[in-house]
C-alpha positions in Angstrom: -22.2 83.6 -330.8 -23.3 85.4 -327.7 -21.3 88.4 -326.5 -19.6 87.8 -323.2 -18.4 90.3 -320.7 -15.4 89.5 -318.6 -14.5 91.9 -315.8 -12.1 92.0 -312.9 -13.4 93.0 -309.4 -12.3 93.3 -305.8 -14.2 92.4 -302.7 -14.3 94.8 -299.7 -11.6 92.5 -298.1 -9.3 92.8 -301.0 -9.8 89.4 -302.8 -9.7 89.7 -306.6 -12.2 87.8 -308.8 -13.2 87.6 -312.4 -16.9 87.8 -313.4 -18.1 86.5 -316.8 -21.5 87.3 -318.1 -22.9 85.7 -321.3 -26.6 85.6 -322.1 -28.3 84.4 -319.0 -25.1 82.9 -317.5 -23.2 84.8 -314.8 -20.1 83.1 -313.4 -17.6 84.2 -310.8 -14.2 82.8 -309.9 -11.6 84.1 -307.5 -8.1 84.8 -308.8 -6.4 82.8 -306.0 -8.4 79.7 -307.2 -7.4 80.3 -310.8 -3.8 80.7 -309.8 -3.8 77.5 -307.7 -5.3 75.4 -310.5 -3.0 76.9 -313.1 0.1 76.1 -311.1 -0.9 72.7 -309.5 -3.6 71.4 -311.8 -7.4 70.8 -311.4 -6.9 67.5 -309.7 -4.9 69.2 -306.8 -8.1 71.1 -305.8 -10.9 68.7 -304.7 -14.4 69.8 -305.4 -15.7 72.2 -302.7 -12.2 72.7 -301.1 -11.0 76.2 -300.3 -7.7 77.8 -301.4 -6.0 79.4 -298.4 -3.5 82.3 -298.4 -0.6 81.2 -296.1 0.4 84.9 -295.7 -2.9 86.5 -295.0 -2.8 89.1 -297.7 -5.9 88.6 -300.0 -4.2 90.0 -303.1 -1.0 88.0 -302.7 -2.0 85.3 -305.2 1.4 83.7 -305.8 1.4 79.9 -306.0 3.8 79.5 -303.1 1.3 81.5 -300.9 -1.7 79.3 -301.8 -2.7 75.9 -300.4 -5.8 73.7 -300.8 -7.7 73.2 -297.5 -10.8 71.2 -296.6 -13.6 73.7 -295.8 -14.2 72.7 -292.2 -10.5 72.9 -291.3 -10.3 76.2 -293.1 -13.2 77.6 -291.1 -11.8 76.4 -287.8 -8.4 78.0 -288.7 -10.0 81.4 -289.3 -12.8 81.3 -286.7 -11.0 79.5 -283.8 -7.3 80.1 -284.6 -6.8 76.4 -285.1 -3.6 75.5 -287.0 -4.2 74.1 -290.4 -1.7 71.3 -289.7 -3.9 69.8 -286.9 -6.1 66.8 -287.6 
């Protein structure tokens, strides 16, 4: 069995993530994504979709503050102040 290292980190913007290193593998996952999947299930988060914080506090990773968003809509929301509810 390979020794694995699991560590908690924060980005400069305040997002929390877990990093796991085992052998030549190095994986990272954000806590808000883990929380979303734990609460709503893996099927509730389509591949490549983002998890958005409704209240824009990066460390407020409560399930009620998180929603799955299609990446283009998420980018438009943050870059162009477009509401997420728009089509």
